[in-house]
GUNU-647544 format. One record per residue: residue number from 0; x, y, z of N, C-alpha, C, O in turn. Coordinates in steps of 0.2 Angstrom, whole numbers, plus 5000, padded with zeros to 4 digits. Layout:
REM residues N
<NUM, <X, Y, Z>, <X, Y, Z>, <X, Y, Z>, <X, Y, Z>>,
...
//
This chain:
REM residues 85
<0, <5518, 6029, 5233>, <5517, 6022, 5234>, <5515, 6018, 5227>, <5510, 6020, 5224>>,
<1, <5518, 6012, 5225>, <5515, 6009, 5218>, <5512, 6003, 5219>, <5515, 5998, 5221>>,
<2, <5506, 6002, 5218>, <5503, 5997, 5218>, <5502, 5993, 5226>, <5501, 5988, 5228>>,
<3, <5500, 6001, 5229>, <5499, 5999, 5236>, <5504, 5998, 5241>, <5503, 5998, 5247>>,
<4, <5510, 5998, 5239>, <5515, 5996, 5243>, <5522, 6001, 5240>, <5523, 6004, 5234>>,
<5, <5527, 6000, 5245>, <5533, 6001, 5243>, <5541, 5999, 5248>, <5541, 6000, 5254>>,
<6, <5546, 5997, 5246>, <5551, 5996, 5249>, <5556, 6001, 5252>, <5559, 6004, 5247>>,
<7, <5558, 6002, 5257>, <5563, 6008, 5259>, <5570, 6005, 5263>, <5569, 6001, 5267>>,
<8, <5575, 6007, 5262>, <5580, 6006, 5266>, <5581, 6008, 5271>, <5583, 6014, 5272>>,
<9, <5581, 6004, 5277>, <5579, 6008, 5286>, <5586, 6004, 5288>, <5588, 5999, 5286>>,
<10, <5588, 6009, 5292>, <5595, 6007, 5296>, <5592, 6008, 5304>, <5588, 6012, 5307>>,
<11, <5595, 6003, 5307>, <5594, 6002, 5315>, <5598, 6007, 5316>, <5604, 6006, 5315>>,
<12, <5596, 6012, 5320>, <5599, 6017, 5323>, <5606, 6014, 5327>, <5612, 6015, 5325>>,
<13, <5604, 6010, 5335>, <5609, 6009, 5336>, <5617, 6003, 5335>, <5622, 6002, 5337>>,
<14, <5612, 5999, 5329>, <5618, 5993, 5328>, <5621, 5997, 5319>, <5626, 5996, 5316>>,
<15, <5617, 6000, 5318>, <5619, 6004, 5309>, <5618, 5997, 5304>, <5619, 5996, 5299>>,
<16, <5615, 5993, 5308>, <5612, 5987, 5301>, <5606, 5989, 5297>, <5600, 5990, 5300>>,
<17, <5607, 5989, 5290>, <5604, 5991, 5286>, <5596, 5986, 5284>, <5598, 5980, 5283>>,
<18, <5592, 5986, 5284>, <5585, 5981, 5283>, <5582, 5984, 5276>, <5585, 5989, 5274>>,
<19, <5577, 5981, 5273>, <5572, 5982, 5268>, <5566, 5983, 5271>, <5565, 5977, 5274>>,
<20, <5563, 5987, 5272>, <5556, 5989, 5275>, <5551, 5989, 5270>, <5550, 5994, 5268>>,
<21, <5546, 5984, 5267>, <5541, 5984, 5263>, <5536, 5984, 5267>, <5534, 5980, 5272>>,
<22, <5532, 5991, 5266>, <5526, 5996, 5267>, <5519, 5992, 5262>, <5520, 5992, 5256>>,
<23, <5515, 5991, 5264>, <5510, 5989, 5260>, <5504, 5991, 5264>, <5502, 5990, 5269>>,
<24, <5500, 5996, 5259>, <5493, 5999, 5261>, <5487, 5994, 5262>, <5484, 5991, 5257>>,
<25, <5486, 5993, 5269>, <5479, 5988, 5270>, <5473, 5989, 5265>, <5470, 5985, 5263>>,
<26, <5472, 5997, 5264>, <5465, 5998, 5260>, <5467, 5996, 5254>, <5463, 5994, 5250>>,
<27, <5472, 5996, 5251>, <5474, 5993, 5244>, <5473, 5986, 5244>, <5469, 5983, 5240>>,
<28, <5476, 5982, 5249>, <5476, 5974, 5249>, <5468, 5972, 5248>, <5465, 5969, 5244>>,
<29, <5465, 5976, 5253>, <5458, 5973, 5254>, <5454, 5975, 5246>, <5450, 5971, 5243>>,
<30, <5455, 5982, 5244>, <5452, 5984, 5239>, <5453, 5978, 5232>, <5449, 5977, 5228>>,
<31, <5458, 5976, 5233>, <5461, 5971, 5225>, <5461, 5965, 5229>, <5466, 5962, 5228>>,
<32, <5456, 5962, 5232>, <5456, 5956, 5235>, <5465, 5952, 5235>, <5468, 5948, 5231>>,
<33, <5468, 5955, 5240>, <5475, 5952, 5239>, <5478, 5950, 5247>, <5484, 5949, 5247>>,
<34, <5472, 5949, 5253>, <5475, 5948, 5258>, <5474, 5941, 5258>, <5473, 5939, 5264>>,
<35, <5474, 5936, 5254>, <5477, 5929, 5256>, <5483, 5929, 5255>, <5487, 5925, 5258>>,
<36, <5485, 5932, 5248>, <5493, 5934, 5246>, <5497, 5937, 5252>, <5503, 5935, 5253>>,
<37, <5494, 5941, 5254>, <5500, 5943, 5260>, <5501, 5939, 5265>, <5506, 5938, 5267>>,
<38, <5496, 5936, 5269>, <5496, 5931, 5274>, <5501, 5925, 5270>, <5505, 5922, 5274>>,
<39, <5501, 5924, 5264>, <5505, 5919, 5261>, <5511, 5921, 5262>, <5515, 5918, 5267>>,
<40, <5513, 5926, 5259>, <5520, 5930, 5259>, <5522, 5931, 5266>, <5528, 5934, 5267>>,
<41, <5520, 5929, 5270>, <5522, 5932, 5278>, <5524, 5925, 5280>, <5530, 5924, 5282>>,
<42, <5519, 5919, 5278>, <5521, 5914, 5282>, <5527, 5910, 5278>, <5531, 5906, 5282>>,
<43, <5527, 5912, 5270>, <5533, 5907, 5267>, <5538, 5912, 5269>, <5543, 5909, 5271>>,
<44, <5539, 5916, 5270>, <5545, 5920, 5272>, <5547, 5919, 5280>, <5552, 5921, 5283>>,
<45, <5541, 5917, 5284>, <5545, 5917, 5290>, <5546, 5907, 5291>, <5549, 5906, 5296>>,
<46, <5545, 5904, 5287>, <5547, 5898, 5287>, <5552, 5894, 5283>, <5554, 5888, 5285>>,
<47, <5554, 5898, 5278>, <5560, 5898, 5273>, <5567, 5899, 5276>, <5569, 5904, 5279>>,
<48, <5571, 5894, 5276>, <5578, 5897, 5279>, <5583, 5893, 5272>, <5584, 5887, 5272>>,
<49, <5585, 5899, 5267>, <5587, 5897, 5262>, <5592, 5901, 5260>, <5590, 5907, 5261>>,
<50, <5600, 5901, 5258>, <5604, 5908, 5256>, <5601, 5911, 5250>, <5604, 5916, 5247>>,
<51, <5596, 5908, 5248>, <5594, 5913, 5241>, <5587, 5917, 5241>, <5585, 5921, 5237>>,
<52, <5585, 5915, 5248>, <5578, 5919, 5250>, <5579, 5924, 5253>, <5580, 5920, 5258>>,
<53, <5579, 5928, 5255>, <5577, 5934, 5259>, <5575, 5933, 5266>, <5570, 5932, 5268>>,
<54, <5579, 5934, 5270>, <5577, 5932, 5278>, <5572, 5937, 5281>, <5573, 5944, 5280>>,
<55, <5566, 5934, 5284>, <5561, 5939, 5287>, <5564, 5941, 5295>, <5565, 5936, 5299>>,
<56, <5563, 5946, 5296>, <5565, 5948, 5303>, <5560, 5948, 5307>, <5559, 5944, 5312>>,
<57, <5555, 5954, 5305>, <5548, 5952, 5308>, <5544, 5957, 5306>, <5547, 5962, 5303>>,
<58, <5537, 5957, 5308>, <5532, 5960, 5304>, <5529, 5965, 5308>, <5531, 5964, 5313>>,
<59, <5526, 5969, 5308>, <5521, 5975, 5310>, <5516, 5978, 5306>, <5516, 5978, 5300>>,
<60, <5512, 5980, 5311>, <5506, 5985, 5307>, <5504, 5991, 5313>, <5504, 5992, 5319>>,
<61, <5502, 5995, 5308>, <5496, 6000, 5312>, <5491, 6001, 5308>, <5491, 5998, 5303>>,
<62, <5486, 6006, 5310>, <5480, 6006, 5307>, <5479, 6007, 5300>, <5473, 6007, 5297>>,
<63, <5485, 6009, 5296>, <5484, 6008, 5289>, <5489, 6005, 5284>, <5488, 6005, 5278>>,
<64, <5495, 6002, 5287>, <5500, 5999, 5284>, <5502, 5992, 5287>, <5500, 5991, 5293>>,
<65, <5504, 5988, 5284>, <5507, 5982, 5284>, <5514, 5982, 5282>, <5516, 5984, 5277>>,
<66, <5519, 5980, 5288>, <5526, 5979, 5287>, <5530, 5975, 5286>, <5529, 5970, 5291>>,
<67, <5535, 5973, 5282>, <5538, 5967, 5285>, <5545, 5971, 5283>, <5546, 5975, 5278>>,
<68, <5549, 5969, 5288>, <5555, 5970, 5290>, <5560, 5965, 5287>, <5559, 5960, 5291>>,
<69, <5564, 5963, 5283>, <5568, 5959, 5280>, <5576, 5961, 5279>, <5578, 5967, 5280>>,
<70, <5581, 5955, 5277>, <5587, 5958, 5277>, <5588, 5961, 5270>, <5586, 5960, 5265>>,
<71, <5591, 5966, 5271>, <5594, 5972, 5263>, <5597, 5968, 5259>, <5602, 5966, 5262>>,
<72, <5596, 5966, 5254>, <5601, 5963, 5248>, <5602, 5969, 5243>, <5597, 5972, 5240>>,
<73, <5608, 5970, 5242>, <5610, 5975, 5237>, <5612, 5972, 5232>, <5612, 5966, 5232>>,
<74, <5614, 5976, 5226>, <5617, 5971, 5220>, <5623, 5970, 5220>, <5625, 5968, 5215>>,
<75, <5627, 5971, 5224>, <5634, 5969, 5226>, <5633, 5961, 5232>, <5638, 5957, 5233>>,
<76, <5627, 5963, 5236>, <5627, 5956, 5239>, <5627, 5950, 5236>, <5626, 5945, 5239>>,
<77, <5627, 5949, 5227>, <5628, 5944, 5222>, <5634, 5942, 5223>, <5635, 5936, 5225>>,
<78, <5638, 5948, 5223>, <5645, 5947, 5222>, <5648, 5943, 5229>, <5650, 5937, 5228>>,
<79, <5647, 5946, 5233>, <5650, 5943, 5240>, <5646, 5936, 5242>, <5650, 5932, 5244>>,
<80, <5640, 5936, 5242>, <5637, 5929, 5244>, <5634, 5924, 5237>, <5628, 5922, 5237>>,
<81, <5638, 5922, 5234>, <5636, 5919, 5229>, <5632, 5911, 5231>, <5634, 5907, 5235>>,
<82, <5627, 5910, 5228>, <5623, 5905, 5228>, <5623, 5901, 5223>, <5624, 5903, 5218>>,
<83, <5623, 5894, 5223>, <5625, 5890, 5217>, <5617, 5886, 5217>, <5613, 5884, 5222>>,
<84, <5615, 5886, 5211>, <5608, 5883, 5210>, <5609, 5876, 5207>, <5604, 5873, 5206>>,
//
């Protein structure tokens, strides 16, 4: 886990849909005084609906970690879903 977080590729078993799962260490967030940034990230991702920004599906937590489940974007997705700026 780098900088108190890691992102893993997760697949839902019953549908086969692939997601990106960002796992953040709560202790690291508090120790580095990043609580406000993590809260802001969740609020922004939850409110934005734009083809150029990854869609947030949901968030959850346990005693040690905060998790953000979002749309998985592979490098090939840029060629499939072009976004004009």
